[in-house]
C-alpha positions in Angstrom: 14.5 -7.4 -32.2 13.3 -8.9 -28.8 10.7 -6.9 -26.9 13.3 -5.6 -24.2 15.3 -4.0 -27.0 12.3 -2.7 -28.8 11.0 -0.8 -25.8 14.4 0.4 -24.9 14.6 1.9 -28.5 11.2 3.5 -28.0 12.3 5.0 -24.8 15.5 6.4 -26.1 13.6 7.8 -29.4 11.0 9.6 -27.5 13.4 10.4 -24.5 10.8 9.0 -22.0 13.2 8.0 -19.3 16.6 9.2 -18.2 19.5 7.5 -16.7 19.2 7.3 -12.7 15.3 8.0 -12.9 13.2 6.8 -10.0 9.7 5.8 -11.4 6.3 4.5 -10.1 5.3 1.6 -12.4 1.6 1.1 -12.4 0.9 -2.6 -12.4 -2.7 -4.0 -12.4 -1.6 -7.6 -12.5 -2.8 -8.1 -16.1 -0.2 -9.3 -18.9 0.3 -5.7 -20.2 1.5 -4.2 -17.0 3.4 -7.3 -15.8 5.3 -7.3 -19.2 6.0 -3.7 -18.7 7.3 -4.3 -15.2 9.6 -7.0 -16.2 10.9 -5.1 -19.3 11.8 -2.1 -17.1 13.4 -4.3 -14.4 15.5 -6.0 -17.1 16.6 -2.6 -18.2 17.0 -1.1 -14.7 20.6 -2.2 -14.0 22.0 -0.8 -17.4 20.2 2.4 -16.9 20.4 2.9 -13.1 16.6 3.0 -12.7 14.9 2.6 -9.3 11.4 1.2 -9.6 8.6 1.3 -7.3 5.5 -0.9 -8.0 2.1 0.6 -7.5 -1.2 -1.5 -7.5 -4.8 -0.2 -7.1 -7.5 -2.6 -5.8 -10.8 -0.7 -6.6 -12.9 -3.1 -4.7 -15.2 -4.0 -7.6 -14.4 -7.7 -7.9 -13.7 -8.7 -4.3 -12.1 -12.1 -4.6 -10.4 -11.5 -8.0 -9.1 -8.1 -6.7 -7.6 -9.6 -3.7 -5.8 -12.3 -5.7 -4.4 -9.7 -8.1 -3.1 -7.5 -5.3 -1.4 -10.6 -3.6 0.1 -11.8 -6.9 1.6 -8.1 -7.7 2.9 -7.8 -4.0 4.6 -11.4 -4.3 6.2 -10.5 -7.8 7.4 -7.2 -6.4 9.0 -8.9 -3.5 10.6 -11.6 -5.7 12.2 -8.9 -7.9 13.3 -6.9 -4.6 11.2 -4.0 -5.5 9.2 -1.7 -3.1 5.4 -2.1 -3.5 2.6 0.3 -2.6 -1.0 -1.0 -2.7 -4.0 1.3 -2.6 -7.3 -0.4 -1.3 -10.4 1.6 -2.2 -14.2 1.2 -2.0 -14.9 2.3 -5.4 -18.6 1.5 -5.6 -19.1 3.6 -2.4 -17.1 6.4 -3.9 -19.4 6.2 -7.0 -22.4 6.6 -4.8 -20.8 9.4 -2.8 -19.7 11.4 -5.9 -22.4 10.6 -8.5 -19.6 9.8 -11.2 -19.9 6.9 -13.6 -17.8 3.7 -12.7 -15.0 4.3 -15.1 -14.5 8.0 -14.2 -14.5 7.4 -10.6 -12.0 4.3 -10.9 -9.7 6.4 -12.9 -9.8 9.2 -10.4 -8.9 6.9 -7.6 -6.3 5.2 -9.4 -4.5 8.3 -10.8 -4.7 10.0 -7.5 -3.1 7.0 -5.8 -0.3 6.9 -8.4 0.3 10.6 -7.8 0.4 10.2 -4.2 2.9 7.1 -4.5 5.0 9.3 -6.7 5.2 12.1 -4.3 5.7 9.7 -1.3 8.5 7.9 -3.1 10.2 11.0 -4.7 9.7 9.5 -8.2 10.0 11.9 -11.2 7.7 9.6 -13.4 4.8 7.3 -13.5 5.1 4.6 -16.2 1.8 3.2 -17.6 1.2 0.1 -19.8 -1.2 1.3 -22.4 -0.1 -0.4 -25.6 -0.9 0.1 -29.4 -4.3 -1.9 -29.2 -5.4 0.4 -26.5 -4.4 3.3 -28.8 -6.5 1.9 -31.7 -9.6 1.4 -29.4 -9.3 4.9 -28.2 -9.1 6.3 -31.7 -12.2 4.3 -32.8 -14.1 5.5 -29.6 -13.3 9.1 -30.5 -14.3 8.7 -34.2 -17.6 7.2 -33.2 -18.3 10.2 -30.9 -17.1 12.6 -33.4 -13.9 14.3 -32.7 -11.4 16.6 -34.2 -7.5 16.7 -34.7 -6.9 16.9 -31.0 -9.0 13.7 -30.4 -7.3 12.1 -33.2 -4.0 12.5 -31.4 -5.0 9.5 -29.3 -3.4 8.5 -26.0 -0.4 10.8 -25.5 3.0 9.0 -25.2 3.8 11.6 -22.4 2.0 14.2 -20.5 2.7 16.1 -17.3 0.3 16.1 -14.4 0.9 17.9 -11.0 4.7 18.1 -11.7 4.9 14.3 -12.4 5.4 13.1 -15.9 3.2 10.2 -17.1 4.9 8.1 -19.8 3.7 5.2 -21.9 6.6 3.4 -23.5 4.4 0.6 -24.9 2.2 2.6 -27.2 3.9 1.1 -30.4 3.9 -2.4 -28.9 0.9 -4.7 -29.6 -0.9 -6.9 -27.1 0.3 -10.1 -28.9 3.9 -9.2 -28.4 3.2 -8.6 -24.6 1.5 -12.0 -24.3 4.3 -13.6 -26.3 6.8 -12.1 -24.0 4.9 -13.2 -20.8 4.8 -16.7 -22.2 8.3 -16.9 -23.1 9.8 -15.5 -19.8 7.3 -17.5 -17.7 5.8 -14.2 -16.2 2.6 -14.8 -14.1 -0.4 -12.6 -14.7 -4.1 -12.3 -14.0 -7.1 -12.0 -16.2 -9.6 -9.4 -15.4 -13.1 -11.0 -15.9 -14.7 -7.7 -16.5 -12.7 -7.2 -19.7 -15.0 -9.8 -21.3 -18.2 -7.8 -20.5 -19.5 -5.8 -23.5 -21.5 -3.6 -21.2 -18.5 -1.2 -21.4 -18.1 0.7 -24.7 -14.2 -0.1 -25.0 -14.7 -3.8 -24.4 -17.4 -3.8 -27.1 -15.0 -2.0 -29.6 -12.3 -4.4 -28.8 -14.3 -7.6 -28.9 -16.8 -6.8 -31.7 -16.1 -3.7 -33.7 -12.3 -4.0 -34.3 -12.4 -7.6 -35.4 -15.4 -6.7 -37.9 -13.5 -3.8 -39.3 -10.3 -5.8 -39.6 -12.0 -7.9 -42.4 -11.6 -4.7 -44.6 -8.1 -3.9 -43.4 -6.1 -6.5 -41.4 -3.6 -3.8 -40.5 -6.3 -1.4 -39.1 -4.7 -1.0 -35.6 -1.4 -0.1 -37.2 -3.0 2.4 -39.5 -4.8 4.0 -36.5 -1.6 4.1 -34.6 0.2 5.9 -37.5 -2.8 8.3 -37.6 -2.3 9.1 -34.0 1.4 9.8 -34.4 0.8 12.1 -37.3 -2.1 13.9 -35.7 -0.3 14.5 -32.4 2.5 16.3 -34.1 0.1 18.4 -36.2 -2.2 19.1 -33.4 0.8 20.2 -31.2 2.0 22.6 -33.9 -1.4 24.1 -34.4 -1.9 24.6 -30.8 1.4 26.4 -30.4 0.5 28.7 -33.4 -2.9 29.5 -31.8 -1.4 30.1 -28.5 1.1 32.6 -29.9 -1.7 34.4 -31.9 -3.7 34.5 -28.5 -0.8 35.9 -26.7 0.0 38.6 -29.3 -3.4 39.7 -30.7 -6.1 39.0 -28.0 -6.7 41.3 -25.0 -8.0 39.1 -22.3 -9.0 39.6 -18.6 -10.7 37.4 -16.1 -14.3 38.1 -17.4 -13.7 39.0 -21.2 -11.5 38.7 -24.3 -11.3 41.2 -27.1 -9.8 41.2 -30.6 -9.9 42.7 -34.1 -12.5 41.2 -36.6 -10.4 42.3 -39.7 -7.2 40.6 -38.1 -9.2 37.5 -37.3 -10.5 37.2 -41.0 -6.9 37.1 -42.0 -6.1 34.1 -39.9 -6.2 30.6 -41.4 -9.5 28.9 -40.8 -8.0 26.0 -38.8 -6.4 28.7 -36.4 -9.7 30.6 -36.2 -11.4 27.6 -34.8 -8.6 26.9 -32.3 -8.5 30.4 -31.2 -12.2 30.4 -30.5 -11.9 27.4 -28.4 -8.8 28.7 -26.7 -10.6 32.0 -25.7 -13.6 30.1 -24.5 -11.5 27.9 -22.4 -9.8 30.9 -20.9 -13.1 32.3 -19.8 -13.8 29.1 -18.1 -16.3 27.9 -20.7 -16.1 24.2 -21.5 -15.2 24.5 -25.1 -15.0 20.8 -25.7 -18.6 20.4 -24.9 -19.5 22.7 -27.7 -20.3 20.9 -31.0 -18.9 21.8 -34.4 -22.0 23.6 -35.7 -22.2 25.9 -32.7 -18.5 26.6 -33.0 -19.0 27.4 -36.7 -22.0 29.7 -36.0 -19.7 31.8 -33.8 -17.0 31.9 -36.5 -19.6 32.9 -39.0 -21.0 35.7 -36.9 -17.6 37.1 -36.4 -16.7 37.0 -40.2 -19.8 37.9 -42.1 -19.9 41.4 -43.2 -23.2 42.4 -41.9 -24.6 43.4 -39.4 -21.7 45.5 -38.2 -23.1 45.3 -34.6 -24.5 42.2 -33.0 -25.2 40.5 -29.7 -25.4 36.5 -29.3 -25.9 34.5 -26.2 -23.4 31.6 -26.4 -24.6 29.9 -23.2 -23.1 29.5 -19.7 -23.5 33.2 -19.2 -21.2 34.1 -22.1 -22.1 36.7 -24.7 -20.5 37.4 -28.1 -20.8 41.2 -29.2 -19.4 42.8 -32.2 -19.1 46.6 -32.6 -17.7 47.3 -36.1 -14.1 46.0 -36.0 -14.1 45.1 -32.4 -15.1 41.4 -31.2 -15.8 40.8 -27.6 -16.5 37.6 -25.7 -17.7 38.5 -22.1 -19.5 37.2 -19.2 -22.9 38.4 -18.1 -22.2 37.9 -14.3 -24.1 40.0 -11.7 -21.9 40.0 -8.6 -23.6 37.8 -6.1 -24.5 39.1 -2.6 -21.9 37.7 -0.3 -23.4 35.5 2.6 -22.2 33.6 5.6 -24.3 31.5 7.9 -23.3 29.4 11.0 -24.6 25.8 11.2 -24.5 24.5 14.7 -24.2 20.8 15.9 -27.7 19.1 15.8 -29.3 21.9 13.9 -31.7 20.5 11.3 -32.2 23.1 8.9 -30.6 26.1 7.2 -32.0 28.4 4.6 -29.8 30.5 2.4 -32.1 33.4 1.7 -29.9 34.9 -0.9 -30.2 31.9 -3.3 -33.4 30.2 -1.8 -31.6 27.0 -1.3 -31.9 24.9 1.9 -29.5 22.5 3.7 -31.3 19.8 5.7 -29.5 17.9 8.4 -30.1 14.5 10.1 -28.0 13.7 13.3 -27.4 10.2 14.4 -25.4 8.5 17.3 -24.1 5.1 17.9 -26.0 2.1 16.4 -28.5 4.5 15.0 -25.8 5.9 12.8 -25.0 2.5 11.1 -28.5 1.8 10.6 -29.4 5.2 9.0 -26.3 5.1 6.8 -27.7 1.9 5.2 -31.3 3.4 5.0 -30.1 6.8 3.5 -27.4 6.2 1.0 -25.8 9.4 -0.3 -26.6 8.7 -3.9 -25.8 11.5 -6.3 -24.0 14.9 -5.4 -27.0 16.7 -3.5 -26.5 14.6 -0.3 -23.6 13.6 1.8 -22.7 11.6 5.0 -20.1 13.1 7.3 -18.5 11.6 10.4 -19.5 14.2 13.0 -16.6 13.3 15.3 -14.1 14.5 12.8 -15.8 17.9 12.1 -14.9 20.9 14.1 -18.2 22.8 15.0 -19.9 25.1 14.2 -19.8 24.7 10.4 -20.0 27.7 8.2 -22.1 27.9 5.0 -21.0 30.8 2.9 -20.5 32.1 -0.6 -17.4 31.1 -2.4 -14.1 33.2 -1.9 -11.0 33.6 -3.9 -8.4 31.0 -3.0 -10.8 28.4 -1.6 -9.4 24.9 -1.7 -10.7 21.5 -0.9 -8.9 18.2 -0.3 -10.3 15.3 -2.5 -10.4 11.7 -2.1 -7.2 10.1 -3.7 -5.6 13.3 -4.1 -2.3 14.2 -2.3 -2.9 17.7 -1.2 -5.8 20.1 -2.2 -7.4 21.6 -5.3 -8.8 25.0 -5.9 -12.6 25.1 -5.7 -12.6 27.0 -9.0 -10.7 24.2 -10.8 -13.1 21.6 -9.1 -16.1 23.5 -10.8 -14.3 23.6 -14.2 -13.6 19.9 -14.1 -17.2 19.2 -13.1 -18.4 21.4 -16.1 -20.3 23.6 -13.8 -21.4 26.7 -15.8 -20.0 30.0 -14.6 -23.4 31.2 -14.0 -24.2 28.4 -11.5 -20.9 28.6 -9.6 -22.0 31.8 -7.8 -25.1 29.9 -6.4 -23.2 26.9 -5.0 -22.6 27.3 -1.2 -19.3 26.4 0.4 -19.6 24.2 3.6 -16.6 24.6 5.9 -15.8 23.4 9.5 -14.5 25.7 12.2 -11.0 25.2 11.2 -11.7 26.6 7.8 -11.4 23.2 6.0 -14.0 23.1 3.0 -15.7 19.8 3.6 -18.6 20.0 1.0 -19.7 21.7 -2.2 -23.3 20.7 -2.2 -24.4 19.6 -5.7 -20.8 19.1 -6.8 -18.8 16.9 -4.6 -17.6 16.3 -1.0 -14.0 16.4 0.5 -12.0 13.5 1.6 -12.3 14.8 5.2 -14.7 13.2 7.7 -15.7 10.1 5.6 -17.9 7.7 7.5 -16.7 4.2 8.3 -17.4 1.2 10.5 -15.8 3.1 13.3 -18.1 6.2 13.0 -20.0 6.8 16.3 -21.8 10.1 15.3 -22.8 10.9 11.9 -24.6 13.7 10.0 -26.5 13.3 6.8 -26.7 16.5 4.8 -28.9 17.3 1.9 -29.2 20.3 -0.5 -32.6 21.3 -1.5 -32.8 23.9 -4.2 -35.8 26.2 -5.1 -36.3 24.1 -8.3 -36.4 20.7 -6.4 -39.4 19.3 -4.5 -39.4 20.8 -1.0 -40.5 17.6 0.7 -37.8 15.6 2.5 -37.1 12.3 3.9 -35.4 14.0 6.9 -38.7 15.6 8.2 
């Protein structure tokens, strides 16, 4: 069976794409994504598909990246397809957000793909992850220590912000894609960074997998089969746990309560899932909890004595037991609301309720460009803003329900609460983080967490402000004085 027929069969079996679909095809320019593009194009007439090519230039490898983008644009034009190219300064974004390189690049890439899908009216985004990627992911997770959910591997489909991400090549191997490119005369680029073992995934692909295949030549296939089985079983257990949570757990925004006797009769696999489900419901990052801590919680709930207990779980969560009633609840003391005004050219603002200080340095004209080089906004406690794009005065206040912030690479805005959860900010700290908004009500910065996509500095910036958060724990000295 040729590759086109094989992929078509997989699409039909998993119901990944439908007749008449409009889809964004993520094309990096490598052999995997170029093969995917040509397979989908070959099937598009029969299935009445409309393809939009999307390519992201992260700006890591200047010359290589430019050549890749040009090649993808040329190939899309040759096929008569629309092509959207996103060009980003990922190194600058990494400095701005404090994220690691891979996480920052992924955020920019997926944000652009979502934006392209919304702009073009596409129902799906098609990605070129293949069976070898799946095997590498499985090994990475095994090395870190993972459970059934992690062993599910890369999902063949998932929905994100009302757009479905699908991967029709997950049972196709790299060698098959390379053969297809060679047979069809398909051009592609080679990313030189893929040969660097400074990245864990590359090290696993180049060194660990070949070594393990001396013991089992079919290891990638075995790992692929394991992911398929675990995905189905994990989905089943998740559904069962969600149904039990709905039926038997009383939950509010700051607590969850249930019967110990009922819980003791639940299968141990579901007990663990329920505890993680409840923790996540209470905005606790359950995935960060190690297995031993989870087992300590489960043991505390199940052991006969004592009938009353009080255990600090962390992140301001407490587990209490009073005879048959188990309760997980927060220890929040409602913060004192505050609101301050920060005028243009003001250099220092103290938040007396938390002890934090926001320091500002203001620059105009050529001095702004020089200062931006001298004071890079490394980490999350400092940020540069184009003062000409801000509406003054700024407001520095405590968080309010419904606060939202626009993010770089994201089409639309995101709830501040969800930003805190994604950044794994403990609930106890969230009440201490100030919200900086301009006079139009736009949230522009969450000091210590991240900034918005508004008022980014550029070569055209004529007036800039450098803002830095100083907390009571930090050294009070500042380069701004």
